[in-house]
C-alpha positions in Angstrom: 139.3 133.9 91.6 136.8 135.5 89.1 137.0 132.4 86.9 136.6 130.0 89.9 133.3 131.5 91.1 131.4 131.1 87.8 132.8 127.6 87.5 131.7 126.7 91.0 128.3 128.2 90.4 127.9 126.1 87.2 128.9 122.9 89.0 126.4 123.6 91.8 123.6 124.3 89.4 124.4 121.2 87.4 124.4 119.0 90.5 121.1 120.5 91.7 119.6 119.9 88.3 120.6 116.3 88.4 119.3 115.8 91.9 115.9 117.3 91.0 115.7 115.3 87.8 116.5 112.1 89.7 113.9 112.7 92.5 110.8 111.7 90.6 112.3 108.4 89.5 113.4 107.8 93.1 109.9 108.3 94.3 108.6 105.9 91.7 111.1 103.3 92.7 109.6 103.1 96.3 107.4 100.1 96.7 103.6 100.7 97.0 102.1 99.5 100.2 100.9 95.9 100.2 97.1 95.5 100.0 94.9 93.2 102.0 91.3 92.5 101.1 88.6 91.8 103.7 86.2 89.6 101.9 82.4 90.2 101.8 80.4 87.3 103.0 78.3 85.7 100.3 75.0 87.4 99.3 71.6 86.4 100.5 71.2 84.0 97.5 74.6 82.4 98.2 76.4 84.2 95.4 79.8 85.9 95.9 79.3 89.7 95.6 81.7 91.7 93.4 83.3 93.7 96.1 85.1 93.5 99.4 84.0 94.8 102.8 87.3 96.7 103.1 90.7 97.1 101.6 93.8 97.8 103.6 96.7 99.7 102.0 99.5 100.3 104.4 98.1 101.7 107.7 94.9 102.8 106.0 91.7 100.8 105.8 89.0 101.8 103.3 85.6 100.4 104.5 83.0 99.8 101.8 79.4 100.8 102.4 77.6 98.7 104.9 73.8 98.2 105.4 71.8 97.4 108.5 70.6 94.1 107.2 68.8 91.6 109.4 70.7 88.3 108.8 67.5 86.3 109.3 65.5 88.0 106.6 68.2 89.5 104.3 66.3 92.8 104.5 66.6 96.1 106.4 65.7 95.9 110.1 62.1 96.6 111.0 62.8 99.9 112.8 65.3 102.6 112.5 67.0 102.0 115.9 67.6 98.3 115.1 68.8 99.1 111.7 71.3 101.8 113.0 72.7 99.2 115.5 73.0 96.6 112.8 74.8 98.9 110.4 77.2 100.1 113.1 77.8 96.5 114.2 78.6 95.5 110.6 81.1 98.3 110.3 82.7 97.4 113.7 82.9 93.7 112.7 84.7 94.6 109.4 87.1 96.9 111.3 87.9 94.1 113.8 88.4 91.5 111.1 91.1 93.8 109.7 92.7 94.5 113.0 91.3 98.0 113.5 88.8 99.5 116.0 86.0 102.0 115.7 88.4 104.6 117.2 90.7 104.1 114.2 88.0 105.6 111.9 89.1 109.1 110.7 86.2 109.7 108.3 82.7 108.3 108.0 80.0 108.9 105.4 76.4 108.0 106.3 73.7 107.9 103.6 70.2 108.1 104.8 66.8 107.9 103.1 65.1 110.0 105.8 66.9 113.0 107.2 64.4 113.1 110.0 66.3 110.1 111.4 69.4 112.2 112.0 69.0 112.3 115.8 68.0 108.7 116.0 71.1 107.6 114.1 73.3 109.9 116.2 72.0 108.4 119.4 73.2 105.0 118.3 76.3 106.1 116.5 77.8 108.0 119.4 77.9 104.8 121.6 80.4 103.1 119.2 83.3 105.4 120.0 85.5 105.8 123.1 87.7 108.6 121.9 87.1 111.6 119.6 84.6 111.0 116.9 85.8 110.8 113.3 84.9 113.5 110.7 81.5 112.7 109.3 79.0 113.5 106.6 75.3 112.6 106.8 73.8 112.7 103.3 70.2 112.3 102.3 69.5 110.0 99.4 66.2 108.9 97.8 66.8 105.1 98.0 69.2 102.5 99.2 69.4 98.8 98.2 67.2 96.3 100.0 65.1 99.0 101.4 67.7 100.1 103.9 67.5 103.5 105.7 71.2 103.8 106.4 74.5 103.0 104.6 77.8 103.7 106.3 81.3 103.8 104.8 84.5 105.1 106.1 88.3 105.3 106.2 90.4 104.2 109.2 94.0 104.8 110.0 95.8 102.5 112.5 96.0 104.3 115.8 99.4 106.0 116.4 99.9 106.5 112.6 97.4 109.4 112.0 
């Protein structure tokens, strides 16, 4: 019995070592989630811009930065309230095109050129959600493209898979 115990221990250690060595390869063998790209509409001059509005990977949607651009002028809206609505409508529209809702957002980052607009933005922002609000950062920046006051980006996870 004294010989059998060390032999059994050696067999178990060997089997465990093989299982641990095989695990990383097994993880690599799993297929990566398929990606879907939500195209960005053409720019104001008709040129295709070098990014997508969102990219879906599995149950997660990565939403690019959106601006509150007036479609008639191609510039930021005239006032902060209108711009906040336009930017949130743009995010909502992108989510819907990908089969998501605003309530699927789990994280949002807002960039703002005037931190004094925090309450103004929050008043508009809150009306776009029915359930709990996503985690959020509100970051002051010096400038945004096209003279925008707000830029919003986020990450959404399909409801029920969080």
